[in-house]
C-alpha positions in Angstrom: -21.6 -7.5 110.9 -24.5 -5.0 111.3 -28.1 -5.0 110.1 -29.8 -1.8 109.3 -33.5 -1.8 109.5 -34.9 0.7 107.2 -38.6 0.2 107.0 -40.6 1.1 104.0 -37.2 1.6 102.1 -36.0 -1.2 99.7 -32.6 0.4 99.0 -30.4 -0.2 96.0 -26.4 0.1 96.2 -25.3 2.3 99.1 -22.6 4.3 98.9 -20.3 6.1 101.9 -18.8 8.9 101.2 -17.6 10.8 104.0 -19.2 10.1 107.8 -22.5 9.5 105.7 -24.5 6.7 103.6 -26.5 7.6 100.8 -28.8 5.0 99.3 -31.5 5.3 96.2 -34.9 3.8 97.4 -36.3 1.8 94.4 -40.0 2.5 95.9 -42.1 3.7 98.3 -44.2 0.9 100.1 -47.3 3.1 99.5 -47.4 3.4 95.9 -45.2 1.3 93.3 -46.4 3.1 90.3 -43.1 5.5 89.8 -42.0 6.1 93.4 -38.9 6.3 95.3 -36.6 8.8 97.3 -33.1 8.7 98.5 -32.1 8.3 102.1 -29.3 9.5 103.9 -27.7 8.0 107.4 -24.9 9.6 109.4 -22.1 7.2 111.0 -24.5 6.0 113.6 -26.9 4.3 111.0 -29.3 6.7 111.5 -31.6 8.3 108.9 -31.1 11.9 108.7 -32.4 13.3 105.8 -35.0 11.3 103.1 -34.7 13.6 100.0 -38.3 12.8 98.4 -39.3 10.9 101.1 -40.9 11.3 104.8 -39.2 12.8 107.8 -37.5 10.1 109.5 -38.9 9.6 112.6 -37.8 7.6 115.8 -40.0 6.0 118.2 -38.2 4.6 121.4 -35.3 4.1 119.0 -37.0 2.2 116.1 -37.4 4.0 112.9 -41.0 4.4 111.9 -41.9 3.5 108.4 -41.0 5.7 105.6 -42.4 6.4 102.2 -42.3 8.6 99.1 -43.6 12.3 100.4 -42.9 13.9 97.1 -43.0 13.1 93.1 -39.3 14.0 92.6 -38.0 10.4 91.5 -39.5 7.5 89.5 -37.4 4.4 91.0 -34.5 5.8 91.7 -31.5 3.0 91.2 -28.3 4.4 92.0 -26.7 7.4 93.9 -23.0 8.7 93.6 -21.4 11.8 95.4 -18.8 14.0 94.0 -16.5 15.9 96.4 -18.1 18.8 96.2 -21.2 17.1 98.1 -23.9 17.2 95.1 -25.4 14.0 94.6 -26.4 12.4 91.2 -29.2 10.0 91.1 -29.8 7.5 88.6 -33.3 6.0 87.7 -34.8 3.2 86.5 -38.0 2.6 84.0 -38.5 6.6 84.2 -38.7 7.5 80.8 -35.1 7.8 80.1 -34.3 10.9 81.8 -30.9 11.6 82.7 -29.4 11.4 86.2 -30.3 14.0 88.5 -27.9 16.2 90.0 -28.8 17.6 93.2 -26.3 20.4 95.1 -26.4 21.9 98.5 -27.7 25.3 99.0 
């Protein structure tokens, strides 16, 4: 068993699809009001992307604190990834919006 340190990320139900782990981050530590982002880790458990969040920065092998950078999500609570690689993001307390579908470009 391994503990993956994700400073600044309150992760909800991670999903593994292929070589990546996808997880909704319910809220950002800098702003609890309608915040959050989606984080993606590779098979080495390194953050490679934060959709709506700050760029993942590693210093001396340690991940620096992550936070919401863009107001895309309001408390993302769950993610699903389909066979085409599209990411579906469900949100909590977000004004009853439908889940977002994020596609590759």
